[in-house]
C-alpha positions as CSV (number, residue, x, y, z in Angstrom):
1,X,0.1,0.0,0.0
2,X,1.7,3.4,-1.2
3,X,1.3,6.8,0.2
4,X,1.6,10.0,-1.8
5,X,3.9,11.1,1.2
6,X,7.3,9.5,0.7
7,X,7.8,9.8,4.6
8,X,5.0,7.5,5.3
9,X,5.5,4.8,2.5
10,X,7.6,2.4,4.3
11,X,5.3,2.6,7.8
12,X,2.1,2.3,5.7
13,X,3.7,-1.1,4.3
14,X,4.0,-2.1,7.7
15,X,0.5,-1.5,8.8
16,X,-1.4,-2.7,5.7
17,X,-2.0,-6.6,5.4
18,X,0.4,-8.2,3.0
19,X,-2.5,-9.9,1.5
20,X,-6.0,-8.3,0.9
21,X,-8.5,-8.5,3.9
22,X,-12.2,-8.8,2.8
23,X,-15.3,-8.4,5.1
24,X,-16.6,-11.4,7.2
25,X,-20.2,-12.2,7.4
26,X,-22.5,-10.8,10.0
27,X,-24.1,-13.3,12.5
28,X,-26.5,-11.8,15.0
29,X,-29.3,-12.8,16.9
30,X,-32.6,-12.5,15.0
31,X,-33.6,-9.8,17.4
32,X,-31.1,-7.4,16.3
33,X,-31.2,-8.2,12.5
34,X,-32.8,-4.9,11.9
35,X,-29.6,-3.2,12.9
36,X,-27.7,-5.0,10.1
37,X,-30.1,-4.3,7.3
38,X,-29.8,-1.3,4.9
39,X,-31.9,1.5,6.1
40,X,-31.9,4.3,3.5
41,X,-31.9,7.9,4.7
42,X,-32.5,11.1,2.9
43,X,-28.9,13.0,3.0
44,X,-29.8,15.9,1.0
45,X,-29.7,18.4,4.3
46,X,-26.6,17.1,5.7
47,X,-23.9,19.4,5.4
48,X,-21.0,17.5,7.2
49,X,-19.9,13.7,7.3
50,X,-18.0,12.6,10.3
51,X,-16.2,9.1,10.1
52,X,-14.9,6.4,12.3
53,X,-11.7,4.7,10.9
54,X,-11.1,1.1,12.2
55,X,-14.1,-1.1,10.9
56,X,-15.4,1.6,9.0
57,X,-13.1,3.1,6.6
58,X,-10.7,0.2,6.7
59,X,-11.1,-3.4,7.7
60,X,-9.2,-4.2,11.1
61,X,-7.8,-7.6,11.2
62,X,-8.3,-7.7,15.1
63,X,-11.6,-5.6,14.9
64,X,-10.5,-2.4,16.5
65,X,-7.2,-0.3,17.3
66,X,-5.6,-1.8,20.2
67,X,-7.4,-4.8,21.0
68,X,-5.5,-7.6,19.3
69,X,-2.6,-7.9,22.0
70,X,-5.5,-9.2,24.8
71,X,-6.8,-11.7,22.1
72,X,-3.6,-13.1,20.9
73,X,-1.4,-12.7,24.1
74,X,1.0,-15.5,23.5
75,X,1.9,-14.3,20.0
76,X,2.6,-10.7,21.2
77,X,6.0,-11.3,22.6
78,X,7.2,-12.9,19.3
79,X,5.7,-9.9,17.3
80,X,7.5,-7.3,19.5
81,X,10.8,-9.3,18.8
82,X,10.4,-9.9,15.0
83,X,9.2,-6.2,14.5
84,X,12.3,-5.0,16.6
85,X,14.6,-7.0,14.2
86,X,13.0,-5.6,11.2
87,X,13.1,-2.1,12.3
88,X,17.1,-2.5,13.1
89,X,17.3,-3.2,16.7
90,X,20.6,-5.1,17.0
91,X,20.5,-5.9,20.9
92,X,17.2,-7.4,21.9
93,X,18.1,-7.6,25.5
94,X,15.7,-5.7,27.8
95,X,13.2,-4.7,25.3
96,X,9.4,-4.4,26.4
97,X,7.2,-7.5,26.8
98,X,3.6,-7.6,26.1
99,X,2.7,-7.3,29.8
100,X,5.0,-4.4,30.7
101,X,3.3,-2.5,27.7
102,X,-0.2,-3.5,28.9
103,X,0.3,-2.9,32.6
104,X,1.9,0.6,31.5
105,X,-1.0,1.2,29.5
106,X,-3.7,0.3,32.1
107,X,-1.8,2.6,35.0
108,X,-1.5,5.5,32.4
109,X,-5.4,5.3,31.6
110,X,-6.4,4.7,35.3
111,X,-4.6,7.9,36.4
112,X,-6.1,10.0,33.8
113,X,-9.7,8.6,34.3
114,X,-12.3,11.3,35.8
115,X,-15.6,12.4,35.6
116,X,-14.9,14.5,32.5
117,X,-12.9,11.8,31.0
118,X,-14.3,8.7,31.5
119,X,-12.4,6.6,28.6
120,X,-8.7,7.8,28.6
121,X,-6.5,7.3,25.7
122,X,-2.8,6.6,25.7
123,X,-0.1,7.8,23.3
124,X,1.5,4.6,22.4
125,X,4.9,6.2,21.6
126,X,4.7,7.5,25.0
127,X,4.1,4.2,26.7
128,X,6.9,2.5,24.8
129,X,9.4,5.3,25.7
130,X,8.5,4.8,29.4
131,X,8.7,0.8,29.4
132,X,11.9,1.4,27.4
133,X,13.3,3.8,29.9
134,X,12.4,1.6,33.0
135,X,14.3,-1.1,31.4
136,X,17.2,0.8,30.9
137,X,17.0,0.9,27.0
138,X,17.6,5.0,26.5
139,X,19.5,4.1,23.4
140,X,16.1,2.7,21.6
141,X,13.8,5.4,23.9
142,X,15.4,8.1,22.0
143,X,15.9,6.7,18.8
144,X,12.6,7.9,17.1
145,X,13.2,6.3,13.7
146,X,13.7,2.9,15.0
147,X,10.8,3.3,17.6
148,X,8.2,4.5,15.2
149,X,9.0,1.6,12.6
150,X,9.1,-1.0,15.4
151,X,5.7,0.0,16.8
152,X,4.4,0.1,13.4
153,X,5.6,-3.2,12.9
154,X,4.1,-4.6,15.8
155,X,0.7,-3.1,14.8
156,X,0.8,-4.6,11.3
157,X,1.3,-8.0,13.0
158,X,-1.3,-7.8,15.5
159,X,-3.9,-5.7,13.8
160,X,-3.3,-5.3,9.9
161,X,-5.7,-3.3,8.0
162,X,-7.0,-3.2,4.5
163,X,-9.2,-0.3,2.8
164,X,-12.9,-1.4,3.3
165,X,-14.7,-2.1,-0.1
166,X,-16.0,1.1,-1.6
167,X,-14.4,3.6,1.1
168,X,-12.1,5.3,-1.4
169,X,-15.1,6.0,-3.9
170,X,-17.4,6.8,-1.3
171,X,-15.0,9.6,0.2
172,X,-14.3,11.1,-3.1
173,X,-18.0,11.3,-4.0
174,X,-19.0,12.7,-0.6
175,X,-16.3,15.5,-1.4
176,X,-17.3,16.1,-4.8
177,X,-21.2,16.6,-3.8
178,X,-19.9,19.3,-1.7
179,X,-20.0,17.4,1.8
180,X,-17.4,18.5,4.6
181,X,-15.5,15.6,5.8
182,X,-14.2,14.9,8.9
183,X,-12.6,12.1,11.5
184,X,-13.6,11.3,14.9
185,X,-11.8,8.2,15.7
186,X,-10.1,6.3,18.6
187,X,-6.4,6.1,17.0
188,X,-2.8,6.3,17.1
189,X,-0.3,8.2,15.7
190,X,-0.1,5.9,12.5
191,X,-4.0,6.3,12.0
192,X,-3.5,9.5,9.9
193,X,-1.0,7.6,7.8
194,X,-3.5,4.7,7.1
195,X,-6.2,7.3,6.1
196,X,-3.8,9.2,3.8
197,X,-3.0,5.8,2.0
198,X,-6.9,5.0,2.0
199,X,-7.2,8.3,0.2
200,X,-4.4,8.0,-2.3
201,X,-5.1,4.6,-3.3
202,X,-7.9,2.1,-4.0
203,X,-7.9,-1.2,-2.8
204,X,-8.0,-2.8,-6.2
205,X,-4.8,-0.7,-7.2
206,X,-3.0,-1.6,-3.6
207,X,-0.7,-4.4,-5.4
208,X,0.5,-2.1,-8.5
209,X,3.6,-0.6,-9.5
210,X,4.2,2.1,-7.5
211,X,5.5,4.2,-10.3
212,X,2.1,4.2,-11.5
213,X,0.6,7.7,-12.3
214,X,-3.0,6.5,-11.8
215,X,-5.2,9.4,-11.0
216,X,-6.1,7.7,-7.6
217,X,-2.5,8.0,-6.5
218,X,-2.4,12.0,-7.2
219,X,-5.2,12.7,-5.0
220,X,-3.5,14.1,-1.8
221,X,-0.3,14.0,0.1
222,X,-2.3,14.8,3.3
223,X,-5.8,14.7,5.0
224,X,-6.5,18.4,4.1
225,X,-7.4,17.9,0.4
226,X,-10.3,15.6,1.5
227,X,-10.9,16.5,5.1
228,X,-11.5,19.7,7.3
229,X,-8.6,19.1,9.6
230,X,-10.4,21.1,12.3
231,X,-13.0,18.6,12.2
232,X,-10.4,15.8,12.5
233,X,-10.0,14.6,16.0
234,X,-8.0,11.4,17.0
235,X,-8.0,10.1,20.6
236,X,-4.5,9.7,21.4
237,X,-3.8,13.7,20.7
238,X,-6.2,14.3,23.3
239,X,-5.5,11.3,25.8
240,X,-9.4,10.7,25.6
241,X,-11.4,8.2,23.6
242,X,-15.0,7.6,22.6
243,X,-17.5,7.3,23.9
244,X,-16.4,10.1,26.2
245,X,-17.5,13.3,24.8
246,X,-14.2,15.4,24.3
247,X,-14.0,14.2,20.7
248,X,-17.3,15.1,19.5
249,X,-17.2,18.4,21.7
250,X,-14.1,19.6,20.0
251,X,-15.4,18.7,16.3
252,X,-18.7,20.2,17.2
253,X,-17.3,23.6,18.5
254,X,-15.6,24.0,15.2
255,X,-18.7,23.2,13.0
256,X,-20.9,25.2,15.4
257,X,-18.3,28.3,14.6
258,X,-19.2,28.0,10.9
259,X,-23.2,28.0,11.6
260,X,-23.7,24.2,11.1
261,X,-26.1,22.9,13.2
262,X,-25.8,19.3,14.8
263,X,-28.8,17.9,12.8
264,X,-26.8,19.0,9.7
265,X,-24.2,16.5,10.7
266,X,-24.0,12.7,10.1
267,X,-21.5,10.3,12.0
268,X,-20.8,7.1,10.5
269,X,-19.2,4.4,12.6
270,X,-19.4,0.5,13.3
271,X,-19.9,0.4,17.3
272,X,-23.3,1.3,18.7
273,X,-21.8,2.7,21.8
274,X,-18.8,4.4,20.8
275,X,-20.0,5.8,17.5
276,X,-24.1,5.9,17.5
277,X,-24.7,6.5,21.2
278,X,-21.6,8.7,21.6
279,X,-22.8,10.9,18.5
280,X,-26.3,11.2,19.7
281,X,-25.4,12.6,22.9
282,X,-24.5,15.7,20.6
283,X,-27.6,15.7,18.3
284,X,-25.8,14.1,15.5
285,X,-27.4,12.1,12.9
286,X,-25.7,8.5,12.7
287,X,-25.2,6.0,10.5
288,X,-24.2,2.4,11.8
289,X,-21.7,0.8,9.5
290,X,-22.5,-3.0,9.5
291,X,-20.1,-3.9,6.6
292,X,-17.7,-6.4,8.5
293,X,-18.7,-9.0,10.7
294,X,-15.3,-9.0,12.8
295,X,-15.7,-5.2,13.9
296,X,-19.4,-4.6,14.1
297,X,-20.4,-3.8,18.0
298,X,-24.1,-3.9,18.5
299,X,-23.3,-3.6,22.3
300,X,-26.6,-5.3,23.1
301,X,-25.6,-6.0,27.0
302,X,-25.1,-2.3,27.4
303,X,-27.9,-0.3,29.0
304,X,-27.1,2.9,27.0
305,X,-27.8,1.2,23.7
306,X,-31.0,-0.5,24.5
307,X,-33.3,2.2,23.4
308,X,-30.7,3.7,21.0
309,X,-31.2,3.2,17.2
310,X,-29.2,4.8,14.2
311,X,-30.8,6.9,11.7
312,X,-29.5,4.7,8.9
313,X,-27.7,1.6,8.6
314,X,-25.1,0.7,5.9
315,X,-24.0,-2.7,4.8
316,X,-21.8,-1.3,1.8
317,X,-20.2,2.0,1.2
318,X,-22.1,2.4,-2.1
319,X,-25.5,2.8,-0.1
320,X,-24.3,6.3,1.5
321,X,-23.5,7.6,-2.2
322,X,-27.0,6.6,-3.2
323,X,-28.6,8.7,-0.5
324,X,-26.8,12.1,-1.2
């Protein structure tokens, strides 16, 4: 997967799957089938479309960012070692273990949890640096080039991503039809790189010759060509994640300053709690993206979602274009 930003090319190669990923079938209890069937909605009055990333714009191999190490704990230490070697770490003594990283994440989140920030988020770079410092590996702690490649290598092994079918073309069509686009996503530093790659190349072009001058490859070198950067909010930057209110609050403060009301904003995501419920707390219209069984989160056991329904359901990205 190639990015139009040369600085990111090697990193996105680490993050994207080496072979295409495909959506998996959705299997839910019959009582919840309406939440997985396409529900059309007139989007002509919608001025802004805000989007989730993992499980929505891209297929997430583990279902969501930051979840794979718990599900595959036994493999995590090997991923850390393999990615270290690939990143150029010659001395593997005292490198972080999966348990050390997890414990540091838990401790950092607990210290940051309070009423106005019910779902803290970490900056994974900061976590790795703390563990490396504690392990006496200041040589790696301060080597940003190796560290970034190392972390991306681990992420690509534990949670490889691939463009969700139709997402690229839907983004381009929404932009062409005059919708302002933004992102509100639980994320890490590498997530904007993933979105840039999604913008610059379609899934069917992913393994083409990098020298190709295809039109898709020239769309943009950064998010600003497609997205309103002031409407792009990633959890790691604020140390606060969805379903907490901070990310949506920041997005709506900006949009409100432009005279855009909450009922003119549509939020699209794959999680009934983090996306649909959280966006509805700010009066946004919502679309549940039910396009991949591995990442669809109906949250039927959470009381907040019991009487919460999206305004529309998408099972394929082409459906949102039909409603514009």
